[in-house]
C-alpha positions in Angstrom: -0.1 -0.1 0.1 2.7 2.5 0.8 5.1 1.7 -2.4 1.4 2.3 -4.4 1.1 5.7 -2.2 4.2 6.7 -3.3 4.6 5.5 -7.1 1.2 7.7 -7.5 2.8 10.7 -5.7 5.8 10.7 -7.9 3.7 10.2 -10.9 1.9 13.4 -9.8 4.8 15.3 -9.1 6.2 14.3 -12.5 3.0 15.7 -14.2 2.0 18.4 -12.3 5.5 20.4 -11.3 6.6 21.2 -15.1 3.4 22.5 -15.7 3.3 24.9 -12.7 7.2 26.0 -13.3 7.7 25.6 -17.1 4.0 25.6 -19.1 2.4 29.0 -19.8 -1.0 29.4 -18.4 -2.8 27.6 -20.9 -1.2 24.5 -19.9 -2.2 25.3 -16.2 -5.8 25.9 -17.3 -6.0 22.7 -19.3 -4.6 20.7 -16.1 -7.3 22.5 -13.9 -9.7 21.5 -16.4 -9.0 17.9 -16.2 -9.0 18.2 -12.2 -12.6 20.0 -12.6 -14.0 17.2 -14.6 -12.8 14.0 -12.4 -13.6 16.1 -9.2 -17.1 17.1 -10.7 -17.7 13.1 -11.5 -16.4 12.4 -7.8 -18.5 15.4 -6.4 -21.7 14.2 -8.5 -21.3 10.4 -6.7 -20.9 12.1 -3.3 -24.1 13.9 -3.3 -26.2 10.9 -4.6 -26.1 11.0 -8.5 -26.6 7.8 -10.2 -26.6 6.2 -13.6 -25.0 8.4 -15.9 -25.7 11.8 -14.1 -22.3 12.1 -12.4 -20.8 11.9 -15.8 -23.3 15.0 -17.0 -22.6 16.8 -13.6 -18.7 16.4 -14.3 -19.5 18.0 -17.7 -21.6 20.8 -16.4 -18.8 21.7 -13.8 -16.1 21.9 -16.7 -18.5 24.1 -18.7 -19.2 26.2 -15.7 -15.5 26.9 -15.0 -15.0 27.6 -19.0 -18.2 29.8 -18.9 -16.8 31.9 -16.4 -13.6 32.5 -17.7 -15.1 33.8 -21.0 -18.0 36.3 -19.2 -17.5 39.5 -20.5 -18.3 41.0 -17.2 -15.2 42.8 -15.3 -15.6 41.4 -12.2 -17.2 38.1 -12.8 -14.1 36.0 -11.7 -14.8 38.2 -8.2 -18.2 37.3 -8.2 -17.5 33.7 -8.6 -15.0 34.0 -5.8 -17.4 35.5 -3.5 -20.1 33.1 -4.2 -17.8 30.3 -3.1 -17.4 31.8 0.1 -21.1 32.0 0.4 -21.4 28.2 -0.7 -18.8 27.3 1.9 -21.0 29.0 4.6 -23.8 26.9 3.5 -21.2 23.9 4.1 -20.7 24.6 7.5 -24.4 24.8 8.0 -24.9 21.3 6.7 -21.9 20.6 8.7 -23.5 21.3 12.1 -26.5 19.5 10.9 -24.6 16.5 10.8 -24.7 13.1 9.0 -28.0 12.1 7.4 -29.2 10.2 4.3 -29.1 11.9 1.1 -32.3 13.1 0.2 -33.5 14.7 -3.6 -33.2 18.1 -1.9 -29.8 17.5 -0.7 -28.7 16.4 -4.1 -30.1 19.4 -5.6 -28.2 21.5 -3.1 -25.1 19.8 -3.3 -25.2 20.2 -7.1 -25.5 23.9 -6.9 -22.7 24.0 -4.3 -20.3 22.1 -6.8 -21.2 24.1 -9.6 -19.5 27.0 -7.8 -17.1 25.6 -5.5 -15.1 23.8 -8.4 -14.8 26.6 -10.8 -14.2 28.9 -8.0 -11.2 26.7 -7.0 -9.8 26.5 -10.5 -10.2 30.4 -11.1 -8.3 31.3 -7.8 -5.5 28.8 -8.5 -5.0 30.7 -12.1 -5.2 34.1 -9.8 -2.7 32.7 -7.3 -0.5 31.3 -10.0 -0.5 34.8 -11.9 0.8 36.4 -8.6 3.8 34.2 -8.8 4.5 30.4 -8.2 5.7 31.3 -4.9 2.2 32.7 -4.1 0.2 29.4 -5.4 2.9 27.3 -4.0 2.7 28.7 -0.3 -1.1 28.8 -0.3 -1.1 25.4 -0.8 2.0 24.8 2.2 -0.2 26.3 4.3 -3.0 23.9 4.0 -0.3 20.8 3.9 1.5 22.1 7.2 -2.0 22.2 8.9 -2.7 18.8 7.9 0.7 17.5 8.6 0.7 19.1 11.8 -2.7 17.9 12.6 -2.1 14.5 12.0 0.9 14.1 14.2 -0.7 16.3 17.2 -3.7 14.0 17.0 -1.3 11.0 16.7 0.6 11.8 19.9 -2.1 13.9 22.1 -5.3 13.8 20.7 -7.9 13.4 22.8 -11.0 15.3 22.5 -12.6 14.7 18.9 -13.7 17.4 16.7 -16.4 16.1 14.8 -16.9 12.6 15.8 -20.2 11.8 13.6 -18.5 12.8 10.6 -14.4 12.3 11.2 -13.8 10.2 13.9 -10.2 10.5 13.6 -9.9 14.2 13.8 -9.2 16.2 17.4 -9.2 19.4 18.6 -5.9 19.0 19.7 -4.9 17.9 16.1 -6.4 20.9 14.7 -4.4 23.2 17.3 -1.6 21.7 16.2 -2.0 22.2 12.8 -2.8 25.5 13.3 0.4 26.2 15.2 2.6 24.4 12.5 0.9 26.7 9.5 1.2 29.7 11.8 4.8 29.2 12.1 5.6 28.7 8.6 3.4 31.8 7.7 5.0 34.2 10.1 8.5 33.2 9.0 7.9 33.5 5.4 6.5 36.9 5.9 9.0 38.0 8.3 12.2 36.8 6.8 10.6 37.5 3.0 12.2 34.0 2.1 11.2 32.9 -1.7 9.3 36.0 -2.0 6.9 36.6 -3.2 5.0 34.2 -1.4 1.2 34.6 -0.3 2.6 35.4 3.3 4.9 38.0 2.4 2.3 39.6 0.5 0.0 39.9 3.2 2.6 41.0 5.5 3.8 44.0 3.3 -0.3 45.0 3.5 -0.6 44.4 7.4 2.1 43.2 9.4 2.6 39.8 11.1 -0.3 40.2 13.5 -2.4 40.7 9.9 -0.7 37.4 8.6 -1.6 35.5 11.9 -5.2 36.7 11.6 -5.7 35.5 8.0 -3.7 32.5 8.2 -5.7 31.4 11.2 -9.0 32.0 9.0 -7.4 29.7 6.1 -6.4 27.2 8.5 -10.1 26.8 9.8 -11.6 27.1 6.1 -9.1 24.0 5.4 -10.7 22.1 8.4 -14.2 23.0 6.9 -13.0 21.6 3.6 -11.6 18.4 4.7 -14.9 17.8 7.0 -17.1 18.8 4.1 -16.0 16.1 1.8 -16.0 13.6 5.0 -19.4 14.3 5.4 -20.6 13.8 1.7 -18.6 10.2 1.8 -20.5 9.4 5.2 -24.0 10.3 3.7 -23.6 7.7 0.7 -21.4 5.5 2.6 -18.0 5.9 0.7 -14.5 5.7 2.5 -12.7 7.7 -0.5 -14.3 9.8 -3.4 -13.1 7.3 -5.8 -10.2 4.9 -6.8 -8.8 7.3 -9.5 -5.6 7.7 -7.6 -3.9 4.3 -6.3 -3.4 4.8 -2.6 -4.8 8.0 -2.4 -8.4 7.5 -3.3 -9.7 10.2 -5.2 -9.2 13.6 -6.7 -11.3 15.3 -4.1 -9.6 13.1 -1.4 -6.2 15.5 -2.5 -7.9 18.7 -2.9 -10.8 18.7 -0.3 -8.7 21.3 1.8 -7.8 23.6 -1.0 -11.3 23.9 -2.2 -12.4 26.5 0.1 -8.9 27.9 0.9 -7.6 29.0 -2.8 -10.7 31.0 -3.3 -10.2 32.8 0.0 -6.6 33.7 -0.4 -7.4 34.8 -3.7 -9.9 37.2 -2.7 -7.6 38.4 -0.2 -4.8 39.3 -2.9 -7.8 41.0 -4.9 -8.9 43.1 -2.4 -5.6 43.8 -0.1 
């Protein structure tokens, strides 16, 4: 199992890193189109679509992503990112409701959420990359640091469950440990301007280290919401992974769930600040 995970991860890195560092924007846009298509298929299955409908839904997500890019309105992308924030607030409400059987009403609501969340993630990624490869990567590093910190802290001292009905393995101690690690990395990058421009240095230049700490805390909280929301969707339809597209890793959504709410927020902060 570990060997499978490593091989899959290496293959993904060999595909993604050249596109991030060397390809023109169209190359990254093409990669994001594939990600949206695959994630849309998985999302459709998790909200209760059956038969050919997950494939139809995946295509709808891709068309929505392209359509938002082609809209002639000046602030269309900003509106999309703002709509995504609203959708993630709805996701928090659904998390508070807890795990229930997927009803037709939930499927309809989930379909609307995904048609905003996935295109917003793709457009936010392009905005962050446009600000610099360091900006995009450090926004992702924030999520990965929070995840790694949460895992090891939770394993070591985790006692109080964060959301036992949705994700029994997560603890409050783990969440705090992940937040601390992300905060340390973010403040260090903002203070030293190492690898600048980074997302943290950009925020630090605008508001100082206290500002960076506050925004990092918000994004870490958003990453937890993204992770828990996908867990909620999987539990409601009785699935362990979003799919088996990535051997040893589950599905595409399993890899990007925490990034889905974080990237639109991070991009909005760049736009407005």
